[in-house]
C-alpha positions, 0 to 999 in steps of 0.5 A, a space after each residue: 500500500 502506498 504511504 500517505 503523507 496526509 497525517 503530516 500535510 502542511 496544507 491540512 495544517 493550514 486548515 487546522 490553524 485557520 479554517 476560514 483562511 483561503 488556503 484552509 477553505 481550499 484544503 477543505 474543498 480539496 479533501 472532499 474529492 482527493 483520492 489520496 485523502 480518501 485512501 488515507 481515510 480507508 487505511 485508518 482504524 474505524 475509530 480514527 476515521 470516525 474522529 476525522 470525519 467528525 472533525 472535518 465534517 465530511 460526508 461519509 
């Protein structure tokens, strides 16, 4: 399986620090359809996946 850098993504960190910034909103939009992010979520344990889905208000 490919190694995902989503856990340490600086783009994601922009959203975590300033969710209403332009880059933060861009990451949130991007996370909705990014194949890498979706693969990363699938690779996580159920509890971690649910936590991220709730944190980022994702539709899954």
